[in-house]
N, C-alpha and C positions, 0 to 999 in steps of 0.2 A: 430429428425433431420429434417431439413427443406428441402423438396424436391425442392422447387422453387429456393432456393439459389444454391443447388447442380446442378440443370439443367442449371442455368445461368452461372455457373463457368465451366461446362463441355465443353461449346463451346470454351472457351479460352484454356482449357487443350488440347482439340483435335487439335486446331490450333497451339499449342505450343507458345502462346502469353501470356505475363504476363499482367493481367488486372489492371485497376485502381481500387483498393479495395475500396476507398472512394466513387467513383462514383457508383459502384455496391451496396455498402452498402446503399446509399441513394435510389437507385432504389428498393431494396428489404426491405427497412425500418428495417435495423439491424446494428450491429456494424461492422466496417471495419475489426476487428480482426476475426470475425466470417467468413466473406467472405474469408479472407486469410487462415483460417484453412481449409475451404472446398477446396480451391485451392491447398493447400499442402497435401491434403488427410489425414489430421490429425483429423479425425472425433472423437468426444467424444463417443467412443463405449462402453468400459467396464471400470469399476472402477479398479484402481490398487489395487492388493491384498497387504494387510499389511503383514509385516514379523511376523511370529509366535514368540512370546516371552513366556518365562515360566510364568505360572500362580501361584499364591499363593495356589491355590487349588490342583495343581498337586500331591504333596506328599500324599494327603488325598483322592484321587479319589477312590481307592479300598475300603477304609472304608465306603465312602458314598454309593458306589454301593451295598455293603453288606447290609447296613442299609435300603436303599430304597427297596431292594428285600424283607426285613423282614416287610416292611410296616410302617417304622418310618416316622414321619413328618420332614419337612425341618428344622423347628425350633429346634426340639430335636437333629437332626444331627448336626446342627450348634453349639449347646451348648456342645455336646460331643467332636467335633473336636477342639473347642476353648480350652477345657481343655488339649487337646493333643498338643497345640502349634500353632494353626491356627491364623494368623494375619489379615486375610481379613474380609470383611463385610458379613453380612447374605444374602444380595441380590444376591451375586454370587452363594452362596450355593443353594438358592431357585431356581435360574435359571437352575443350573446344575441338581438339583433333578427333576425339571419339564421335562427336556429332557429325563431323565432315566425312568420316570414313564410310564407305559403302558396307552394307551388311553382307558378310561373306556367307554364301549358301554352300553348305556342305554337300559334297557329291554323294549320291546314294551308292552304297556298295551292293553289288549284285552277288549274292551268294550262289556259288556253283554247287549243285547237288550231284553226287555221283552214286553209282551203284556200289554195293559192298565188294571190296577187293579190286576195284578198278584203278584207284589212284591213291597216292600218298605224297607227302612233302618231306624232304630230307634237308636238314641243316647241320653243318659242322662248323664249330668254332674252335680255333686253336689258340693256345698260349694266353688264355685268360689268367690274370694274376689276382689272387685273393689273399687276404691277411687274416689270421685269427686274432683272438683277443690278446694273446701274448706277443703279437708282432711277428709271428712266424709266417713266412711267405710260402704260398702254394701256387703252383702253376698247373692249370687244369685244361683239358680238352673236353669238348662237349659234343655229343651226338644226339640229335633230336629227330624223331620220326613221328609224323602226325598222319593218322589214317584219314582219308578223305571223306568216308561215309559217316563214321562214328565220331570223328574228331578226337579220338583217344590219342594220348601222347606216350611215346616210349623215349625215355631219356637215359643215356648211358654216360657217366662221368668218369674220366680217367684222371687220377690225381698224381702229380709228380711233385715231390718235395724238393725244393731248390734252396740251396744255401749260397748266399753271396757274401764274400769277404771283402 
């Protein structure tokens, strides 16, 4: 809402004089209909509520609530109620299921701080297969060593070229 237009029109309202809307609109650099709306106290305040109409989902709401409480996905619920005669789209089912699901609270991660040289993590991966752009196959082994204090990584990769006929 524009307070400058409202204040300019208030003078005319208090004096009970009908203003020249076009003149005021030029003064406030807006449309004459805007000035008229402010004069008639017809401010655009709230959106009009739409009438509630029945949804295609209404007959299936209890089934959906049951399945969501069991932990089923929206896609599986959609397939299930479609077999039961549901005529709507999957997006409506997904939106309704997201409203029903509880908000998952992520668990906080407690970071363990150690003194320098006291701990490290070691990981070893074997037989990882990679392909280059020409389609050549490489089999690699990976050694990863992470220091606990500084979180620095040491990675050692062993590459074996394999050919399969």
